[in-house]
C-alpha positions as CSV (number, residue, x, y, z in Angstrom):
1,M,0.0,0.1,0.1
2,R,1.3,3.6,-0.7
3,F,1.4,6.2,1.9
4,V,2.6,9.9,2.2
5,A,4.4,11.0,5.2
6,R,4.8,14.8,6.1
7,V,7.9,15.0,8.1
8,E,8.3,18.6,9.6
9,V,11.7,19.3,11.2
10,R,12.4,22.1,13.4
11,L,14.9,23.1,16.0
12,R,14.3,22.0,19.7
13,P,13.1,24.8,22.1
14,G,16.0,26.6,23.5
15,I,18.0,26.2,20.4
16,A,19.0,29.5,18.7
17,D,17.1,30.0,15.5
18,P,19.1,32.8,13.5
19,E,16.7,32.2,10.3
20,G,13.5,32.6,12.5
21,A,15.0,35.8,14.2
22,T,16.0,37.3,10.9
23,I,12.6,36.9,9.5
24,E,10.9,38.1,12.8
25,R,13.1,41.5,12.7
26,A,12.1,41.9,9.1
27,L,8.3,41.5,9.6
28,P,7.4,45.0,11.1
29,A,9.2,46.7,8.1
30,L,7.0,44.7,5.8
31,G,3.8,45.7,7.5
32,F,3.4,42.8,9.8
33,D,2.5,43.8,13.4
34,G,1.9,41.9,16.1
35,I,3.9,38.8,15.5
36,A,5.3,37.4,18.7
37,S,7.7,34.9,17.5
38,V,9.0,33.0,14.4
39,R,10.7,29.7,14.3
40,A,12.1,28.4,10.9
41,G,12.0,24.8,9.8
42,R,12.0,22.4,7.0
43,S,9.4,20.2,5.6
44,F,9.6,17.0,3.6
45,L,6.8,15.0,1.7
46,V,7.7,11.2,1.3
47,E,6.0,8.4,-0.6
48,L,6.5,5.1,0.7
49,D,5.2,1.7,0.2
50,A,4.3,-0.3,3.4
51,A,1.9,-3.1,4.6
52,D,0.0,-0.9,6.9
53,L,-0.1,2.5,8.5
54,E,1.9,1.5,11.5
55,T,4.6,0.2,9.5
56,A,4.7,3.4,7.3
57,R,4.8,5.4,10.4
58,S,7.8,3.6,11.7
59,H,9.7,3.8,8.5
60,A,9.2,7.6,8.2
61,A,10.3,7.9,12.0
62,A,13.4,6.0,11.2
63,L,14.0,8.2,8.1
64,A,13.5,11.2,10.1
65,D,15.8,10.3,12.8
66,R,18.6,8.9,10.6
67,L,18.7,11.2,7.7
68,L,16.3,14.4,7.6
69,A,16.8,15.7,11.3
70,N,19.9,15.9,13.8
71,P,18.2,14.5,16.9
72,V,20.5,16.1,19.1
73,I,19.3,19.9,18.2
74,E,16.2,19.0,16.0
75,E,12.7,17.5,16.5
76,S,10.5,16.1,13.9
77,V,6.7,15.8,13.6
78,I,5.3,13.1,11.3
79,E,2.1,12.9,9.8
80,V,1.2,9.8,7.7
81,T,-1.7,9.3,5.5
82,P,-2.7,6.8,2.8
83,A,-2.0,8.1,-0.7
């Protein structure tokens, strides 16, 4: 069965986010007021074949931990749905 995994990777709380801070500082000059904070991240869409939803979720989690995210400073959120 084919599944689509959306993997969101972002820095863990407490880790400095220079990209998010730069965007946050630029927003008022562009007319965006009232923004409390900005954190940057990356998003990946992965199509994979697996026997069931739980196996697909397990494969996506392993992919995130071993390749897409640095687990020391980043966390990943995984959402898996049938394709």
